[in-house]
Backbone as CSV, one residue per row, in Angstrom:
resi,resn,N_x,N_y,N_z,CA_x,CA_y,CA_z,C_x,C_y,C_z
1,UNK,0.840,-1.187,0.000,0.000,0.000,0.000,0.881,1.245,0.000
2,UNK,0.487,2.217,-0.805,1.224,3.458,-0.920,0.748,4.430,0.161
3,UNK,1.632,4.779,1.070,1.257,5.637,2.196,0.912,7.059,1.770
4,UNK,1.550,7.560,0.715,1.237,8.914,0.228,-0.178,8.986,-0.332
5,UNK,-0.552,7.968,-1.091,-1.900,7.936,-1.657,-2.925,7.741,-0.544
6,UNK,-2.631,6.853,0.405,-3.543,6.631,1.537,-3.750,7.929,2.316
7,UNK,-2.683,8.685,2.529,-2.786,9.960,3.247,-3.591,10.976,2.433
8,UNK,-3.396,10.984,1.129,-4.168,11.871,0.256,-5.663,11.565,0.373
9,UNK,-6.029,10.287,0.339,-7.430,9.893,0.486,-7.948,10.213,1.885
10,UNK,-7.111,10.055,2.907,-7.505,10.447,4.264,-7.813,11.943,4.323
11,UNK,-7.010,12.746,3.618,-7.229,14.197,3.590,-8.549,14.547,2.914
12,UNK,-8.888,13.805,1.858,-10.181,14.019,1.201,-11.303,13.760,2.200
13,UNK,-11.212,12.652,2.929,-12.247,12.325,3.903,-12.340,13.402,4.987
14,UNK,-11.211,13.886,5.465,-11.214,14.958,6.471,-11.859,16.224,5.931
15,UNK,-11.592,16.543,4.677,-12.194,17.706,4.035,-13.719,17.577,4.018
16,UNK,-14.211,16.394,3.689,-15.660,16.179,3.635,-16.295,16.264,5.020
17,UNK,-15.597,15.724,6.016,-16.105,15.774,7.395,-16.198,17.223,7.882
18,UNK,-15.218,18.038,7.519,-15.171,19.407,8.035,-15.958,20.410,7.190
19,UNK,-16.419,20.015,6.018,-17.141,20.935,5.151,-18.502,21.288,5.751
20,UNK,-18.848,22.557,5.669,-20.136,22.999,6.165,-21.296,22.690,5.242
21,UNK,-21.011,22.263,3.993,-22.101,21.987,3.059,-22.343,20.499,2.832
22,UNK,-21.449,19.644,3.297,-21.627,18.201,3.125,-22.508,17.684,4.250
23,UNK,-23.675,17.186,3.880,-24.597,16.630,4.873,-24.184,15.211,5.244
24,UNK,-23.849,14.402,4.233,-23.395,13.028,4.468,-22.601,12.554,3.263
25,UNK,-21.802,11.524,3.476,-21.073,10.919,2.366,-20.832,9.450,2.667
26,UNK,-20.610,8.707,1.579,-20.316,7.282,1.691,-19.189,6.958,0.735
27,UNK,-18.149,6.341,1.261,-17.051,5.904,0.408,-17.465,4.589,-0.234
28,UNK,-17.668,4.630,-1.532,-18.110,3.466,-2.287,-16.932,2.546,-2.583
29,UNK,-15.797,3.165,-2.884,-14.595,2.391,-3.207,-13.372,3.182,-2.789
30,UNK,-12.471,2.485,-2.158,-11.169,3.064,-1.802,-10.171,1.939,-1.964
31,UNK,-9.333,2.048,-2.964,-8.361,0.998,-3.279,-6.994,1.651,-3.445
32,UNK,-6.034,1.179,-2.677,-4.681,1.726,-2.741,-3.707,0.577,-2.944
33,UNK,-2.876,0.682,-3.978,-1.825,-0.314,-4.217,-0.467,0.353,-3.982
34,UNK,0.576,-0.289,-4.405,1.921,0.259,-4.198,2.177,1.508,-5.040
35,UNK,1.499,1.639,-6.185,1.801,2.744,-7.098,0.618,3.625,-7.462
36,UNK,-0.603,3.167,-7.174,-1.764,3.963,-7.562,-2.927,3.745,-6.607
37,UNK,-3.970,4.546,-6.810,-5.144,4.422,-5.948,-6.383,4.983,-6.607
38,UNK,-7.536,4.436,-6.213,-8.831,4.890,-6.721,-9.751,5.146,-5.535
39,UNK,-10.526,6.215,-5.662,-11.532,6.496,-4.642,-12.806,6.966,-5.328
40,UNK,-13.932,6.459,-4.859,-15.248,6.871,-5.341,-16.104,7.161,-4.115
41,UNK,-16.724,8.336,-4.116,-17.501,8.791,-2.963,-18.828,9.349,-3.453
42,UNK,-19.892,9.026,-2.732,-21.211,9.626,-2.978,-21.513,10.580,-1.834
43,UNK,-21.961,11.773,-2.191,-22.210,12.816,-1.201,-23.613,13.382,-1.332
44,UNK,-24.142,13.823,-0.216,-25.367,14.615,-0.188,-25.021,15.914,0.525
45,UNK,-25.488,17.022,-0.055,-25.198,18.337,0.500,-26.409,18.863,1.268
46,UNK,-26.189,19.909,2.049,-27.252,20.454,2.889,-28.428,20.984,2.075
47,UNK,-28.212,21.340,0.822,-29.312,21.796,-0.039,-29.992,20.624,-0.754
48,UNK,-29.609,19.392,-0.377,-30.144,18.138,-0.921,-29.632,17.803,-2.314
49,UNK,-28.723,18.601,-2.854,-28.067,18.200,-4.095,-27.114,17.056,-3.760
50,UNK,-26.654,16.364,-4.789,-25.800,15.194,-4.594,-24.613,15.255,-5.540
51,UNK,-23.578,14.516,-5.186,-22.407,14.427,-6.054,-21.820,13.029,-5.984
52,UNK,-21.160,12.664,-7.064,-20.341,11.466,-7.063,-18.952,11.900,-7.508
53,UNK,-17.979,11.524,-6.701,-16.590,11.900,-6.926,-15.789,10.651,-7.237
54,UNK,-14.981,10.710,-8.291,-14.064,9.617,-8.612,-12.706,10.216,-8.923
55,UNK,-11.675,9.677,-8.285,-10.296,10.060,-8.585,-9.444,8.801,-8.727
56,UNK,-8.594,8.810,-9.738,-7.586,7.771,-9.913,-6.239,8.483,-9.898
57,UNK,-5.432,8.207,-8.877,-4.135,8.868,-8.731,-2.997,7.863,-8.845
58,UNK,-1.875,8.370,-9.344,-0.671,7.565,-9.522,0.476,8.310,-8.858
59,UNK,1.348,7.554,-8.177,2.551,8.171,-7.632,3.713,7.873,-8.567
60,UNK,4.472,8.909,-8.858,5.661,8.769,-9.692,6.694,9.781,-9.219
61,UNK,7.877,9.318,-8.936,8.938,10.216,-8.489,8.606,10.950,-7.215
62,UNK,7.826,10.339,-6.340,7.473,10.952,-5.071,6.340,11.955,-5.147
63,UNK,5.731,12.116,-6.331,4.614,13.049,-6.484,3.361,12.296,-6.899
64,UNK,2.210,12.843,-6.518,0.932,12.263,-6.913,0.394,12.993,-8.130
65,UNK,-0.136,12.217,-9.070,-0.715,12.764,-10.286,-2.138,12.247,-10.436
66,UNK,-3.053,13.162,-10.656,-4.449,12.803,-10.883,-4.581,12.397,-12.349
67,UNK,-4.706,11.097,-12.596,-4.742,10.563,-13.949,-6.136,10.625,-14.565
68,UNK,-7.127,10.203,-13.799,-8.507,10.205,-14.275,-9.381,10.749,-13.163
69,UNK,-10.424,11.468,-13.559,-11.344,11.989,-12.555,-12.703,12.249,-13.172
70,UNK,-13.687,12.258,-12.320,-15.039,12.661,-12.681,-15.697,13.174,-11.405
71,UNK,-16.246,14.370,-11.495,-16.959,14.982,-10.383,-18.335,15.371,-10.906
72,UNK,-19.337,14.609,-10.552,-20.698,14.804,-11.065,-21.558,15.385,-9.952
73,UNK,-22.145,16.566,-10.204,-22.969,17.252,-9.220,-24.361,17.449,-9.815
74,UNK,-25.379,17.003,-9.086,-26.747,17.104,-9.574,-27.671,17.604,-8.477
75,UNK,-28.819,18.134,-8.897,-29.770,18.617,-7.902,-30.536,17.445,-7.285
76,UNK,-31.400,17.736,-6.351,-32.124,16.692,-5.617,-33.032,15.861,-6.517
77,UNK,-33.393,16.398,-7.681,-34.246,15.668,-8.619,-33.443,14.873,-9.652
78,UNK,-32.122,14.966,-9.571,-31.257,14.204,-10.474,-30.838,14.935,-11.732
79,UNK,-31.143,16.209,-11.835,-30.735,17.001,-12.997,-29.304,17.502,-12.806
80,UNK,-28.543,17.422,-13.868,-27.147,17.858,-13.824,-27.038,19.328,-13.469
81,UNK,-26.162,19.605,-12.521,-25.766,20.981,-12.235,-24.447,21.245,-12.960
82,UNK,-23.498,20.329,-12.768,-22.181,20.452,-13.396,-21.448,19.118,-13.295
83,UNK,-20.631,18.810,-14.301,-19.771,17.624,-14.228,-18.412,17.968,-14.821
84,UNK,-17.387,17.760,-14.005,-16.010,17.954,-14.432,-15.423,16.579,-14.715
85,UNK,-14.715,16.422,-15.840,-14.038,15.150,-16.087,-12.931,15.337,-17.110
86,UNK,-12.174,14.276,-17.292,-11.093,14.326,-18.279,-11.174,13.160,-19.264
87,UNK,-12.389,12.710,-19.550,-12.571,11.709,-20.605,-12.146,12.348,-21.927
88,UNK,-11.316,11.666,-22.711,-10.748,12.275,-23.928,-11.702,12.210,-25.124
89,UNK,-12.827,12.917,-25.046,-13.782,12.864,-26.145,-14.126,14.233,-26.727
90,UNK,-13.444,15.268,-26.274,-13.717,16.621,-26.752,-12.406,17.309,-27.128
91,UNK,-11.728,16.766,-28.128,-10.384,17.239,-28.475,-10.367,18.666,-29.025
92,UNK,-11.509,19.216,-29.408,-11.561,20.568,-29.953,-11.541,21.653,-28.869
93,UNK,-11.688,21.271,-27.629,-11.741,22.260,-26.550,-10.345,22.607,-26.031
94,UNK,-10.135,23.873,-25.664,-8.855,24.229,-25.043,-8.709,23.503,-23.706
95,UNK,-7.499,23.096,-23.385,-7.244,22.391,-22.135,-7.579,20.922,-22.200
96,UNK,-7.920,20.423,-23.377,-8.310,19.023,-23.568,-7.278,18.097,-22.913
97,UNK,-7.673,17.103,-22.161,-9.014,16.537,-22.068,-9.852,17.106,-20.918
98,UNK,-9.351,18.091,-20.202,-10.039,18.618,-19.025,-11.189,19.532,-19.456
99,UNK,-12.405,19.232,-18.961,-13.573,20.012,-19.357,-14.672,19.907,-18.306
100,UNK,-15.655,20.797,-18.441,-16.796,20.812,-17.524,-18.081,20.875,-18.342
101,UNK,-19.012,19.990,-18.015,-20.338,19.955,-18.630,-21.257,20.827,-17.779
102,UNK,-21.979,21.728,-18.423,-22.879,22.632,-17.730,-24.315,22.092,-17.777
103,UNK,-25.171,22.612,-16.927,-26.572,22.182,-16.858,-27.315,22.404,-18.165
104,UNK,-26.925,23.420,-18.926,-27.615,23.725,-20.184,-27.138,22.874,-21.357
105,UNK,-26.225,21.940,-21.091,-25.721,21.058,-22.146,-24.431,21.532,-22.790
106,UNK,-24.022,22.736,-22.487,-22.765,23.237,-23.046,-21.574,22.596,-22.329
107,UNK,-20.425,22.626,-22.980,-19.197,22.069,-22.424,-18.091,23.091,-22.614
108,UNK,-17.313,23.305,-21.567,-16.207,24.265,-21.621,-14.904,23.563,-21.297
109,UNK,-13.838,23.940,-21.987,-12.513,23.433,-21.674,-11.996,24.073,-20.399
110,UNK,-11.043,23.406,-19.776,-10.458,23.920,-18.534,-8.938,23.919,-18.673
111,UNK,-8.313,24.935,-18.113,-6.859,25.027,-18.201,-6.155,24.374,-17.022
112,UNK,-6.896,24.120,-15.949,-6.276,23.495,-14.781,-7.036,22.225,-14.416
113,UNK,-6.369,21.349,-13.698,-6.949,20.069,-13.300,-7.614,20.234,-11.937
114,UNK,-8.933,20.021,-11.856,-9.600,20.131,-10.556,-9.361,18.876,-9.725
115,UNK,-9.500,19.009,-8.435,-9.458,17.846,-7.552,-10.629,17.981,-6.581
116,UNK,-10.782,17.036,-5.684,-11.915,17.059,-4.769,-11.949,18.349,-3.941
117,UNK,-10.809,18.838,-3.493,-10.777,20.074,-2.702,-11.328,21.248,-3.510
118,UNK,-10.961,21.343,-4.775,-11.478,22.398,-5.648,-12.985,22.278,-5.790
119,UNK,-13.472,21.059,-6.028,-14.902,20.832,-6.247,-15.707,21.194,-4.998
120,UNK,-15.243,20.756,-3.831,-15.971,21.058,-2.592,-15.975,22.565,-2.347
121,UNK,-14.858,23.236,-2.560,-14.811,24.697,-2.388,-15.771,25.376,-3.365
122,UNK,-15.833,24.893,-4.597,-16.744,25.447,-5.592,-18.196,25.276,-5.136
123,UNK,-18.555,24.071,-4.708,-19.926,23.801,-4.271,-20.256,24.611,-3.019
124,UNK,-19.296,24.752,-2.105,-19.523,25.587,-0.915,-19.862,27.010,-1.338
125,UNK,-19.120,27.545,-2.289,-19.353,28.900,-2.748,-20.714,29.027,-3.443
126,UNK,-21.053,28.059,-4.266,-22.328,28.099,-5.004,-23.540,27.941,-4.093
127,UNK,-23.424,27.135,-3.052,-24.568,26.886,-2.184,-24.780,27.999,-1.161
128,UNK,-23.835,28.938,-1.045,-24.008,30.087,-0.152,-25.025,31.067,-0.720
129,UNK,-25.188,31.062,-2.033,-26.033,32.056,-2.713,-27.502,31.786,-2.506
């Protein structure tokens, strides 16, 4: 088991516990090997919206790299609010493969790679309004 990846996943869990907008969460999958790790979490927020978080990280040269991710956020009725992912199916967008799907069906490229901390901070900011 990779201790750096395990600690990274522990930090994600601590972030969710301390967040003021996370009502509850369930770790669906947490798998850590010597070189990589996967985590999938289902969350419910205080506004009754929900999210599913998936991260696949790899350690190389003492650093962690987010290889694959999907952060799906939907309202209480199951309608998409936003989904960030890096599935390589939108090569025409800047920042490819990193992109965000909007509720209106549009898709925007992203120049930076989001992680769970970014997503939770974003949702915290959006749910304050």
